[in-house]
C-alpha angles and dihedrals in degrees: 000000000000100000116083094207093056095055109115145147089284089066089056090051090051091047091052091055092046099049099036096101092053109040136056124249095229121215130247127226119213111201146146122239125176089354094303128108119231137171117224117201104210097212093148084080089067119117107272089028099268146059090258092090090072094061095040094053093045093050093049093048091044089061109037095177096081116122097176127013120212123193140175120208150156085233116282098068090046091053090047092051092047091050094044092048091052091049092050098039098247130135115241138191120199124198115207129183116243089249095061114116115267091229091063094044091052093051092049091057092044089055089060105256126129108250123212121184110210135164134343097271140042089249091059092047091048092051091055092045093050091053091053090047092062088080116106112272093017125114130195109220109203116217095228115347095082125094093221091052092049092050091049093052090051091065088078092064092042089060091052092050089052096044099040108021090173090068106116103184143019132221114197135169112254125211115137090354104248096121092040093053094043090050091051090053093050100036096089094227096316116140117262122208112198107206119208134175113250088243096048106046108145094143094044091052093044092052090050092050096040091235140050111289135173115271134186120263114216121131144110084248097049096112088070103021099034101113107141091206132024115243119261091232092054096043093055090054099043091049091050094048098044097243114180127218116228119191126212131182125241089247090055091049093052091044091052091048090054091046092054089054095047095045102037109006087244114151113197135161117263095260091058091053093055096086091046089051090055091049093049089052092052095247098121118091127226139059092252109023126177114229111201116218095200107182150000105195099134133089105251094226093047099046 
């Protein structure tokens, strides 16, 4: 699975078979809010607290020669790698920027990985991690720019298609693009809305430029959606499948997060509320869309 152009829905099917013993098939919630029906995919109930476990497990199983896995993350990918490594009996080191939430750092260490704080941004942490991963037997596992990771993330959408075949669109949070691209592969032609904060809009800017470009990172959801540039793997897929970028403000994200709590007693991190914010604002297509609640790795009081 090392050629971008060969990545297809069949890779998602293979990933689903591969990761099934290690991940949860998360439930869906069919409900009506403000007179409109919506499907919520409760992926925040996934082991490690986010969808990222799917891609991490698939990538590790797809390359069984790893002796030591190294990752860089704003938090969720690092926790997924730490959890996956523990499940598969591999040592792992996770580099986190100094700005990453303490709740995520604590959980990474509790999962058994070695944690290294480095730099002020994900890019600085990733640079340090990649240098360490040049050692023999070490592998740098990218959080989104890896075909095996993208295929693993797509298993989430494949479950929705199987469980609620009447779903006609998806709304997912977009950071580096791994979940967006995987969803496009597995959606069976359904429209995919990639929801981004106004201050973290790497996909939006890439679509406007026709290629991945550097974008600012400034949002309440930046610890999870703070990729300064969409991955090349993801961009090739989203451009091919006609994925649309939908922007939401930080105020809309926090409002949607509060609404999820008030309506359903669902407590998610800000990034996971972004697609719901877009749906509340009427910016998600479809008569029966699926809004993916992708993670809950934040302390509620801390944001």
